[in-house]
C-alpha positions as CSV (number, residue, x, y, z in Angstrom):
1,M,-8.2,-9.7,12.0
2,A,-5.6,-7.6,10.2
3,E,-6.5,-5.1,7.6
4,Q,-6.6,-6.8,4.2
5,G,-4.0,-5.6,1.6
6,K,-1.6,-4.3,4.3
7,T,-0.6,-7.6,5.8
8,F,0.3,-11.2,4.8
9,R,0.5,-14.5,6.6
10,L,3.9,-15.5,8.0
11,E,4.4,-19.1,9.1
12,V,7.6,-20.5,10.5
13,I,7.7,-24.3,10.7
14,T,10.3,-26.6,12.2
15,P,10.2,-30.4,12.3
16,D,8.9,-30.2,15.9
17,A,6.4,-27.3,15.8
18,A,4.8,-24.4,14.1
19,V,6.9,-21.7,15.8
20,L,5.0,-18.7,14.4
21,Q,1.7,-18.1,12.5
22,E,0.9,-14.5,12.3
23,D,-0.3,-11.7,10.0
24,V,2.6,-9.3,9.4
25,E,3.4,-6.2,7.5
26,F,7.0,-6.9,6.6
27,V,9.6,-9.7,6.7
28,A,13.4,-9.5,6.3
29,V,15.6,-12.5,5.9
30,R,19.1,-13.4,4.7
31,A,19.0,-15.8,1.8
32,L,22.2,-17.5,0.7
33,D,22.5,-15.0,-2.1
34,G,21.6,-11.8,-0.1
35,E,19.1,-9.9,1.9
36,L,15.3,-10.2,1.1
37,G,12.6,-7.8,2.2
38,I,9.0,-9.0,1.7
39,M,5.9,-6.9,1.8
40,P,2.2,-7.6,0.9
41,G,1.7,-8.5,-2.7
42,H,5.3,-9.8,-3.2
43,A,5.9,-11.9,-6.3
44,P,6.2,-15.7,-5.9
45,L,9.6,-16.7,-4.7
46,I,11.6,-19.6,-3.2
47,A,14.9,-19.0,-1.5
48,S,17.4,-20.9,0.6
49,L,18.0,-19.2,3.9
50,D,21.3,-18.6,5.8
51,I,21.7,-18.9,9.6
52,W,20.5,-15.4,10.5
53,P,17.8,-13.6,12.4
54,L,14.4,-13.3,10.7
55,A,12.9,-9.9,11.4
56,Y,9.2,-9.1,11.0
57,E,6.8,-6.4,11.8
58,A,3.4,-7.2,13.2
59,G,1.1,-4.5,14.5
60,G,3.8,-1.9,13.9
61,K,6.2,-3.7,16.3
62,R,9.5,-5.2,15.1
63,Q,10.3,-8.7,16.3
64,R,12.9,-11.3,15.5
65,L,13.4,-15.1,15.5
66,A,16.7,-17.0,15.4
67,V,16.5,-19.1,12.2
68,S,18.9,-21.9,11.4
69,S,18.9,-22.1,7.6
70,G,16.1,-23.8,5.7
71,F,14.0,-22.2,2.9
72,L,11.4,-19.6,2.4
73,E,8.5,-19.6,0.0
74,V,6.4,-16.6,-1.0
75,N,3.1,-17.4,-2.7
76,N,-0.4,-15.7,-2.7
77,N,0.4,-13.3,0.1
78,N,1.7,-16.2,2.3
79,V,5.3,-16.5,3.5
80,T,6.3,-20.0,4.7
81,V,9.7,-20.6,6.3
82,V,10.7,-24.2,6.8
83,T,13.8,-24.5,9.0
84,P,15.5,-27.1,11.2
85,A,15.3,-24.7,14.1
86,A,13.7,-21.4,15.0
87,E,13.4,-19.7,18.3
88,K,11.7,-16.6,19.7
89,P,13.9,-14.4,22.0
90,A,12.1,-15.6,25.2
91,D,12.7,-19.3,24.3
92,I,16.5,-19.0,23.9
93,D,18.6,-20.4,26.7
94,V,21.3,-17.8,26.8
95,H,23.6,-19.9,28.9
96,R,23.3,-22.9,26.6
97,A,24.0,-20.6,23.5
98,E,27.0,-19.1,25.2
99,A,28.4,-22.6,26.0
100,A,27.8,-23.6,22.4
101,K,29.7,-20.5,21.2
102,K,32.6,-21.2,23.5
103,R,32.8,-24.9,22.4
104,A,32.8,-23.9,18.7
105,E,35.4,-21.2,19.3
106,D,37.6,-23.6,21.2
107,R,37.4,-26.2,18.4
108,L,38.3,-23.6,15.8
109,K,41.2,-22.4,17.9
110,S,42.6,-25.9,18.5
111,H,43.6,-26.4,14.8
112,S,43.5,-30.1,15.5
113,E,43.3,-32.3,12.4
114,D,40.4,-34.3,13.8
115,I,38.1,-31.2,14.1
116,D,35.4,-30.7,11.4
117,V,36.1,-27.0,10.8
118,E,32.9,-26.5,8.7
119,R,30.7,-28.1,11.4
120,A,32.4,-25.9,14.1
121,E,31.9,-22.8,12.0
122,V,28.2,-23.6,11.5
123,A,27.8,-24.2,15.2
124,L,29.4,-20.9,16.0
125,K,27.2,-19.0,13.5
126,R,24.1,-20.7,15.0
127,A,25.1,-19.7,18.6
128,L,25.9,-16.1,17.6
129,C,22.5,-15.8,15.9
130,R,20.7,-17.1,19.0
131,L,22.6,-14.8,21.2
132,D,21.9,-11.8,19.0
133,V,18.1,-12.5,19.0
134,A,18.1,-13.2,22.7
135,Q,19.1,-9.6,23.3
136,D,15.7,-8.4,22.0
């Protein structure tokens, strides 16, 4: 068990699974309105998350997850992230992420009227996040 007062519980939950349940020393995320750093004893907070890597320290080691938006709640030394998708580096299929990146880039380059530009931009951002985390 982690030393009390120096850690807090981090849970990352998707519709399919609890991706992470761990005692951590620090969490860094990107909310829609900017970067957030969370340490033990943080004040209660709810924030909408951007598509961006979630970084955390556990046992003095820095780790990351690819997180596809969602929201974060901080309450009573617990941080809960609810997101449509979250992946650990080892779980990311790099070839699939590269293919998704190429498809999104091709859609955006085509300038076709039938392309949903916002959807293509989100797909590109998600693929880039996954590729970034996969390098860990």
